[in-house]
N, C-alpha and C positions, 0 to 999 in steps of 0.2 A: 252537709247542711241539711236539715227536714225543714220545708216550708209549708208548714202545717198553720192554718189559718188564715184570719182576713189582713190584709195587707193592703195600706193606702198610699196611692201614688200621689203625692200632696203638690198642689198647685204653689207657684211662685208668687206673691205679691210685690209689685212694683212701688216705688214712691211716686206720686203723682205729680213730684215738683222736678224731678231729677230723673226720673227714670230706672233707676238702680234697684236693684232687688232689697225689698224691706226687710231687714234680717229681724229688726221687733216684731212686726207684724206676723214674720215666718213663725217665728220660737211661739208667739202667743197662741197663732193655730194650732202648732204641734201640741202644744200643752193642752188644749182643749180637745183634742182627738186621742189625747192619751188618757184622758178621763174613762175611755170605753177599754174594752177588753181585745184591742187590735193585736196583731201580731209583730207588726214591724211596720215601717215606711219606705216608701222609694220616694228618693230623691233625684231630681231630673231626669224625671221619665217623660211620656209624651205629655201626660196631663201637667207636668212640670214646666213644659215649654222649654226642655233641654236644648232642642235644634236652635234656639235662639239665644244662647246663654254664652257668655263668654267663659273661656277655662277659668280664671281666677273667680268669676261670681259662681260658678259651679261649686266651686271648692268651699267659698265662703257658706254658700247654703249647706253643703256636707256637714262643714264644722259646727254650723249654728244646730243643725238636727241631731249632730251627737252629741251635744250639750244638753239639749231639750228634750229629748227623748225619755220615756220612763227606762228604769233599769230592768234590764234582760231583754228588750226590745232589739228586734233585728233593724239595722239600717244598711237599706240597699240603695245603690247608686246607678244610674243611666250613665254607662260610659262609652255606648258604641260612637265611632266615628268612621270615617270614609277609609282610612289608612289603617292597616293592622299597626304600624308604629304610633301612631296618635291614639288608637284605642288602649294599647299596653301601658301608655305614659298615663291615659285618664285613670285606668285601673290601678296604677301605681300611686297616684295623687291621691285618689280617693281612699283608698287604703291607709294612708296615712294621716289623714283627717278622721278616720274612724267607722270608714266602712265595713260591714262585716260581707258584702257580698256586692258582685257588680251585675247589671242587666245589660246586656248587649245585644244591640241590633246588629242585621248583617250589613255591609255597604251596598250601595245602591246606583250611585252616580254612574257607574261604567256598567250598567244592568245587561247590556247584553254579553259580557265577558265574565259575568258573575255565575259561572256553571257550579253544579253541586260540588266538583272537585274544589273549586276557588273558596266557595264558602267553606266547605270542610276545611280546608287548610288555613283559613282565616280564624276560625273559632279553635282549633287546635294550637296555633301559635299563640292567641291570645291566652286560652286555660293554661298553656306552659307557663307563661310569663307573670300571669296575675297573682299576685299574694294574697288573694282572696276568690273564693268560689265563684263561678261565673254561672250566670242563669240564662240561658237563649231566650231571644224576644222575637216571637214570631207576630208581625203587625202588619200585615198585609196591607191595611187600610194607608198606612203612610210610608211603608218600605216596599217596594214593590218586587222584592226579592223574597222568596218562600223559603222557610226552614221546614221542608216537608217530613212528615213522620219518619220516614225511612232515615233522613240525616240526622235528626233529632235522637233516635235511636242507637245510632252509630257514636255519634257526641257523647251520649249518656256513657260510654264505657271509661272515657277520660274522667281520671280520679278527680279533678279540679272542676268537673262540670255538675254542679248541682243540679240543676233541672232547666226547665223550659216554662215560659209564660205563653199561653196560645191566645192571642188576642183577635182570632180569625173571625170570631161569632158563629162560627159552623160546629153544631155539636158532633157531625159525624167527624171533622176533622181533628176535633179533640179527642174523640174515642181513640182516633185510629193514634194519635199522639200518645196517648196513655198506653196503649197495647204495644208501641214500638218502644217506647222507654222503659216500661215493666217496673220492676223494684230497683233499677240500677240509679234513679234520681226522679226528683218530684215534678209532678205537672201540677202548673196553677192555671186556673181561669182568670183570662183577661177581660171579659165581660159580664157584667153585672145581671145580664138577661139568663146567665147559665151556672150562676155559682149553684143553684141547687142541683140542676141535672149533671154537672161537671164532676160533684161530689158523688153523685150516685156511680158513674161510670170510672172512677179511679182517680181523679184529680184530689190533690191533698190541701187545695187552700184557694185563694182566689186574692189577685192584684188588681183591684176594682174601684173605679172612678166614683162610682156610685156610692162607696161607701164613705166619701167625703162629705156628703150630704146626709147620709142616714147611718152612721156609723154603729149607733146601737141597733137598729134593726138587722144589718148585715152580720155583725158579732152574733148576735141571737140567732140567726139563721144558720150558722155554723155551729153555734153551741148545740142548738134543738137537735140538729141533722147528726151531730155526732153523738148524741146522748139517745139516739133512736127515736125521737119523736118526730117523724117524719111529716106527718099533716101539719102540724105547727111551724115546721121549717118551709113546707109547701107555702102557707098564708104568707110567711113574709118573704117569698119569692115573689109573691102576687103583688106584694106591696113595693117592692125595690124595682122590679121588672120594668113596669112602665115608667117609673122615674130615670131609669136608665135611658130607655127607649127616647125619651122627650126632651131631657137635658144634656145627659152624656153624648149621645149617638146625633140627638136631633141638634142641639147648639154648640158642641164642643167646648173647648176650654174655655173661650168667651162667656158661656152659658152656666157652666160650672161657677166661675168666678162670681156671676151675678147672683147664683143662687147661695153660695157663701156669703156675699153681703147681706141677702136679705135673711138669712140665720143668724146675723149679728158677727160674724167671722170677716176675716179679712180677706176679701177677694179683689176687689180692683180692676183694672183695666188690663187686658192682655197686651203683650209687646207687639209692636207693629214688625212685620205687616199685618198681622191678626188685626181685625176690625172688631169693636165691642159690639154686644149684641143690639140688635134693631130692637127698636118698640115692640114688634110682633112678638119677636122671641122673648123680652121682658116679661111681657103678659104669659107666654107659654111655659116659662121657669116657674114663676110665680104659682101660675094652676097647678102646675106637676107638684111642686112642693106641697101646696094646700091639700091636693087629691090625697097625697101620701101622708098627711097627717102633721107635718114638719114646721108649719107655720103656726105661731100663736093665734090661738083661737080656733084653729084646725078641729073640725068633729073628731077626730081619731088620731091620738098620738102614735109614732112609733119609736 
């Protein structure tokens, strides 16, 4: 499986009365994003609040995503759990509901015992059992267990490991991962600030939350870069980079959801214990969207 292009780690809207996932709003969001040339969707990633979802809720979202996506679009599902057994079960269930690949983070609860050997053994067992390709997920902001470049390179030799998403936000680490993995698997960028530079050093695409707010710009950045129009791609990176810093990194999932509300999509509230954005954060999100030219009446659209 080649992970070329821009993939969107979709949010999970919740019904304001019941607190359950709002599948109608979820499907409507996906149809809106599918108007752009995105390569695929990630359901149940960090931005999708996977850690706060029940198993049946996640699978309902996967089934809805499979029905709502555009033909030919990849569907990737976050299935990482704390036990190897639970992760394998989620991989199997996701595949049954239409997933083309799974995004798997390392376990971290017993962090002190999660040696490179333990993490290697975990990922090999998952890759051996998963009915669909596995994408390793390095996200130190949320999971304090590293998938170091050397380990990624070793795991990339497995026939069922398709690639790795590096969300470290560190261009040097991203470069080391690209070098370690080589041509055996695909490296994708997980930080919207690094899409352009990541493509320059060997990444094939990005799974970037800023693309939820600016899908047109993110896809155009990828397209112009691949067409050799680096100056144009660089200007687009200058547009979406600050948006990532202020909204995705600065306010997290609650801010991304508020941004979607401002853009006329279904954002809504995060699931507790996550708190909604503060009044100050609301102003920051609105200002960031306006500066990026995304709000109606903004001086410059992207």
